[in-house]
C-alpha positions in Angstrom: 102.5 20.9 19.3 99.7 22.4 17.1 100.5 26.1 16.8 97.6 28.2 18.1 96.8 29.9 14.9 96.2 26.5 13.2 94.1 25.5 16.1 91.9 28.4 15.7 91.5 28.0 12.2 90.6 24.5 12.5 88.1 25.0 15.4 86.5 27.7 12.9 86.4 25.4 10.1 84.9 22.7 12.3 82.4 24.9 13.8 81.3 26.3 10.4 80.7 22.8 8.8 78.9 21.6 12.0 76.8 24.9 12.0 76.0 24.4 8.0 75.2 21.0 8.4 72.7 21.8 11.3 71.1 24.7 9.3 70.8 22.3 6.3 68.7 19.9 8.1 66.8 22.2 10.0 65.9 23.9 6.7 65.2 20.9 5.0 67.6 21.6 2.3 69.7 18.3 2.7 66.8 16.4 1.3 68.4 13.3 -0.9 71.8 14.9 -0.3 74.1 12.8 2.0 75.8 14.4 4.9 79.3 13.4 5.4 79.9 13.4 9.3 82.1 10.5 9.5 85.3 12.5 10.2 83.9 14.6 13.0 84.7 12.2 15.9 88.4 12.1 14.8 88.7 15.8 14.2 87.0 16.8 17.3 89.1 14.4 19.3 92.4 15.6 17.6 91.6 19.1 18.3 90.9 18.6 21.9 94.0 16.6 22.4 96.0 19.4 20.8 94.3 22.0 23.1 95.1 19.9 26.3 98.8 19.8 25.1 99.0 23.6 25.5 99.8 25.2 28.8 96.8 26.1 30.5 97.0 29.8 30.0 97.2 29.2 26.4 94.5 26.5 26.4 92.0 28.8 28.4 90.8 30.7 25.4 89.8 27.7 23.5 87.2 26.9 26.3 84.5 29.3 24.9 85.0 27.6 21.4 84.9 24.1 22.6 81.6 24.5 24.5 80.1 26.5 21.2 81.3 23.1 19.2 79.8 20.9 22.3 76.5 22.9 21.8 76.5 22.6 18.0 77.2 19.0 18.0 74.3 18.5 20.6 72.1 20.3 18.5 73.1 18.6 15.2 72.8 15.0 17.1 69.2 16.1 18.3 68.0 17.3 14.8 69.6 14.0 13.2 67.6 12.0 15.7 64.5 13.8 15.0 64.9 13.4 11.3 65.5 9.4 11.9 62.4 9.4 14.0 60.5 11.4 11.1 62.0 8.9 8.4 61.0 5.9 10.4 57.5 7.0 11.0 56.9 7.8 7.3 58.3 4.2 6.4 56.1 2.6 8.8 53.0 4.8 7.5 53.7 3.1 4.2 54.0 -0.4 5.5 57.7 -0.6 5.8 57.7 -1.6 9.3 57.5 -5.2 8.3 60.8 -4.6 6.1 62.4 -3.1 9.1 61.3 -5.9 11.5 62.6 -8.4 9.0 66.0 -6.9 8.6 65.1 -6.2 5.0 67.7 -4.4 2.6 68.8 -1.2 3.5 68.6 -1.5 7.2 71.8 -3.2 7.7 70.1 -6.4 8.9 70.4 -9.7 7.3 68.3 -10.0 3.9 
């Protein structure tokens, strides 16, 4: 079982990283800088699993932090979706829609 102090620290770090990523995207300071969010699902899942292993009276205080994390993740996802839409609109305006439709390089499709 993960000690409560470790859970609090890891949750605080995760909340900070998610908030920082969202703030960078909203401020536009991430332009040209990759955001590595690949570890988020595993980290969130691991922390949630650790919390569910706690007795109810010990797990209860984490509810507010988990709700805040969910809110921040939802905001981050919404902002990333808007950023993706904006990028696709710019690409289409530059005539890149044909490249996307053909599955050209950089889209994950077959070249």
